[in-house]
C-alpha positions as CSV (number, residue, x, y, z in Angstrom):
1,M,47.3,112.5,134.5
2,K,48.9,110.2,136.4
3,F,45.5,108.4,137.2
4,I,44.9,108.2,133.2
5,N,48.0,106.8,132.7
6,I,47.0,103.9,135.0
7,L,43.6,103.5,134.0
8,T,45.1,103.4,130.5
9,L,48.0,101.4,131.4
10,I,45.9,98.9,133.0
11,L,43.7,98.6,130.0
12,V,46.2,98.1,127.7
13,I,47.8,94.7,129.9
14,V,44.1,93.8,130.1
15,G,44.2,94.0,126.5
16,G,47.7,92.0,125.7
17,L,46.1,89.3,127.8
18,N,43.7,88.7,126.1
19,W,45.6,88.5,122.7
20,G,47.6,86.6,124.4
21,L,44.5,84.0,125.2
22,V,43.4,84.1,121.1
23,G,47.0,83.5,120.8
24,L,47.0,80.6,122.5
25,F,43.8,78.9,123.2
26,S,41.3,80.9,120.4
27,F,39.6,82.1,123.8
28,D,38.6,85.8,123.5
29,L,37.7,86.2,127.4
30,V,36.3,90.0,126.5
31,A,33.5,88.4,124.3
32,A,32.9,85.4,127.0
33,I,32.3,87.8,129.6
34,F,30.4,90.1,127.7
35,G,29.1,88.3,124.8
36,A,30.5,88.2,121.2
37,G,30.0,91.4,119.6
38,S,28.1,92.9,122.2
39,G,27.9,96.4,122.6
40,F,29.8,96.0,125.7
41,A,32.2,94.2,124.2
42,R,33.1,96.6,121.5
43,I,33.6,99.3,124.4
44,V,36.2,97.4,126.2
45,Y,37.7,96.7,122.6
46,I,37.7,100.8,122.3
47,L,38.6,101.4,125.3
48,V,41.8,99.2,124.8
49,G,43.0,101.2,121.8
50,L,42.3,104.5,122.9
51,S,44.6,103.4,125.9
52,A,46.9,102.2,123.8
53,A,47.3,105.1,121.7
54,W,47.1,107.5,124.6
55,Q,50.5,105.3,126.1
56,I,52.4,106.3,123.0
57,T,52.9,109.6,124.8
58,P,54.2,108.9,127.7
59,L,56.3,106.1,126.0
60,F,57.8,109.0,123.6
61,S,58.4,111.0,126.7
62,A,60.9,108.4,128.4
63,M,62.1,108.0,125.2
64,G,63.4,111.7,124.7
65,S,64.4,112.3,128.5
66,G,66.8,109.0,128.4
67,G,63.9,107.6,130.6
68,F,65.2,104.4,129.1
69,A,69.0,104.8,129.8
70,A,68.5,105.2,133.5
71,G,70.4,102.7,135.3
72,Q,72.9,101.7,132.9
73,N,76.0,102.2,133.2
74,R,77.8,103.6,130.0
C-alpha cells in the first residue's frame, strides 16, 4: 500500500508541474515527450487523474486522524 501511495503522489506532482508549465509558458511537457494526442500521452493523463483520485483517501485519512494538527500547539 505504501508503494502505491508514493507512486501516485509522484504522478500527482508530475501532473501539477506539467499544469504549471502549461499555465506559465503554454508548454505541455507530456505532449512534447509523447506527442500531442498520442496514446501514450493519454495514458499518462489518465494515470495522473487516477493518481489524484487515489490520493483523496490518504488526505481524508490524515484529516480524520488529526494528522494535520500534529505539531501545532493548542
